[in-house]
C-alpha positions in Angstrom: 106.9 76.3 99.1 109.3 77.5 96.7 109.0 81.4 96.0 108.7 80.6 92.1 109.2 77.9 89.7 110.4 78.0 85.9 112.6 80.3 84.1 112.3 84.1 84.6 114.0 84.6 81.4 111.1 82.9 79.7 108.9 85.5 78.0 105.7 84.8 79.6 105.0 84.8 83.3 101.9 83.4 85.5 101.5 85.5 88.8 98.8 84.0 91.1 97.2 85.3 94.3 99.0 83.7 97.4 99.7 80.4 98.9 96.3 78.3 99.4 95.7 79.1 103.1 94.8 75.4 104.3 97.8 74.0 102.4 100.8 76.3 103.4 103.7 74.1 103.9 102.3 71.2 102.2 102.7 72.3 98.4 106.0 72.6 96.7 105.6 75.6 94.1 103.0 78.2 93.2 100.4 76.9 91.1 101.3 73.4 92.4 100.2 71.0 89.8 98.7 68.7 92.2 96.3 71.3 93.9 92.9 71.7 92.0 92.9 75.5 91.9 95.7 75.3 89.3 93.4 73.2 86.9 90.3 75.4 87.7 92.2 78.6 86.7 94.8 77.7 84.3 94.7 74.3 83.0 91.1 74.7 81.4 92.6 77.7 79.5 95.7 75.9 78.5 93.8 73.0 76.7 92.1 75.6 74.5 95.3 77.6 74.0 97.2 74.6 72.9 94.4 73.1 70.7 94.2 76.6 68.8 98.1 76.8 68.6 98.2 73.2 67.0 95.2 73.8 64.6 96.6 77.1 63.4 100.3 76.4 63.3 101.4 72.9 64.3 102.9 74.5 67.5 102.8 74.1 71.2 103.7 76.3 73.9 106.6 75.0 76.3 105.0 75.1 79.5 107.7 73.5 81.2 109.7 76.9 81.2 106.8 79.3 82.4 107.8 81.5 85.2 105.3 81.1 88.0 105.1 82.9 91.2 102.6 84.2 93.9 102.0 88.0 94.4 102.4 87.3 98.0 103.2 84.3 100.3 100.9 84.5 103.2 97.2 85.2 102.3 96.9 86.9 105.7 99.1 89.8 104.5 96.7 90.8 101.8 95.2 94.0 102.7 91.4 94.8 102.9 89.9 94.6 99.5 88.5 98.2 99.8 91.8 99.7 101.0 93.9 101.9 98.6 96.9 102.4 101.1 98.6 99.1 101.3 101.0 98.3 104.3 104.8 99.0 104.2 105.5 95.2 104.0 103.3 95.0 100.9 105.1 98.0 99.5 108.4 96.3 99.9 107.3 93.1 98.2 106.0 95.3 95.2 109.5 96.9 94.9 111.3 93.7 94.9 108.9 92.3 92.1 109.4 95.7 90.3 113.1 95.0 90.2 112.7 91.6 89.2 110.4 92.7 86.2 112.8 95.4 85.3 115.7 92.8 85.3 114.0 90.0 83.2 111.6 92.0 81.2 108.9 89.4 80.4 106.8 90.2 77.4 103.7 88.9 78.9 102.4 88.6 82.5 99.2 86.6 83.2 97.7 87.6 86.4 95.0 85.6 88.3 92.3 87.4 90.2 91.8 91.0 91.2 94.6 91.1 93.9 97.3 89.9 91.8 96.2 92.2 88.8 96.7 95.2 91.2 99.8 94.1 92.7 101.5 93.8 89.3 99.8 97.4 88.4 101.5 98.8 91.4 104.8 96.9 90.5 104.7 98.5 87.0 103.8 101.9 88.5 100.4 102.2 86.8 98.3 105.1 87.8 96.3 105.6 89.8 96.2 102.9 92.3 92.9 101.4 93.2 91.5 98.8 95.9 91.4 95.6 94.3 87.9 95.4 94.8 87.5 97.6 91.8 88.6 94.6 89.5 85.3 92.6 89.5 84.8 89.9 86.7 83.5 92.6 84.3 86.4 95.1 85.0 88.8 92.1 84.6 87.3 91.2 81.3 87.2 94.7 79.9 91.0 95.1 81.0 92.1 91.9 79.3 90.3 92.9 76.0 91.7 96.6 76.1 95.2 95.3 76.9 95.0 92.8 74.1 94.1 95.4 71.6 96.8 97.6 73.1 99.7 95.1 73.2 103.0 97.0 73.1 106.2 95.0 72.5 108.4 97.5 74.0 106.8 97.1 77.5 105.7 94.6 79.7 102.2 93.7 78.9 99.7 92.5 82.1 96.7 90.5 81.0 94.3 89.8 83.9 92.5 86.5 84.3 90.2 85.1 86.7 91.0 83.5 90.0 88.7 81.1 91.8 85.4 82.9 91.2 85.4 80.9 87.8 85.1 77.8 89.7 82.4 79.0 92.6 78.8 79.3 92.7 78.3 82.1 90.2 80.6 80.6 87.7 78.1 81.0 84.7 77.8 84.7 85.3 81.7 84.8 85.3 82.0 83.4 82.0 79.5 86.1 80.7 80.7 89.0 82.5 84.3 88.4 81.5 83.9 87.7 77.9 81.0 90.1 77.6 77.3 89.7 77.6 76.7 90.7 74.0 78.8 88.0 72.6 76.0 85.0 72.9 74.1 83.3 75.4 76.5 80.9 76.5 79.9 82.2 76.5 82.8 80.1 77.4 85.6 81.9 79.2 88.2 79.3 78.9 87.6 79.0 75.4 87.6 82.6 74.8 90.9 83.5 76.7 92.7 80.4 75.4 92.0 81.3 71.6 92.9 85.1 72.3 96.2 84.1 73.9 96.9 82.0 71.1 96.1 84.4 68.5 98.5 86.7 70.6 101.4 84.4 70.9 101.4 83.5 67.2 101.2 87.3 66.1 103.6 88.7 68.8 105.7 86.2 70.1 106.3 83.8 66.9 110.0 84.4 66.9 110.5 83.9 70.6 112.0 80.9 72.3 108.6 79.7 74.0 108.0 76.8 71.7 108.5 72.9 72.1 111.5 72.0 70.3 111.9 75.8 69.2 109.9 75.4 66.2 
């Protein structure tokens, strides 16, 4: 598998967890479009995102340029989810990503799942460090909403999304916990995130070269 795909100069990055354990060596890229996990965690959001962009502004995001990579290659290298102290190897990987972020300065980094989110927090020196078990569905939803409200054009903005929890047995709870239980009885995480990202891109990235045909 290639380490990454897309253009690191593109203002929007996607950071997934790791290579799927049972398919290492058989997939070509992180979030390989042939693997169903991609469509469970990203395509469903993208559908609402593109729909909202087109309805509001007749624009579409140029997804062919998205820079996509995994936090780590081997899922076995991930620490215990209760551990604050990570291995020297993981810290070296974080340092490499820190340098890449400093070089290309993406505007927005979307992370999938608790480990990828904590990995990016550490790469950007957000304090304090936490065991990634801290970032359950509710906490990720809270962080997503707070970071949207506090978007800063002068910095790299990390927005956490859900990973495979949105497609497992408690998927209905995941919709409700991430969006917020006070919203309505049947919240749709994919719709909520897609529409919020569309609003953000139109407000903050309208002049960036992220649109099909550079509209």
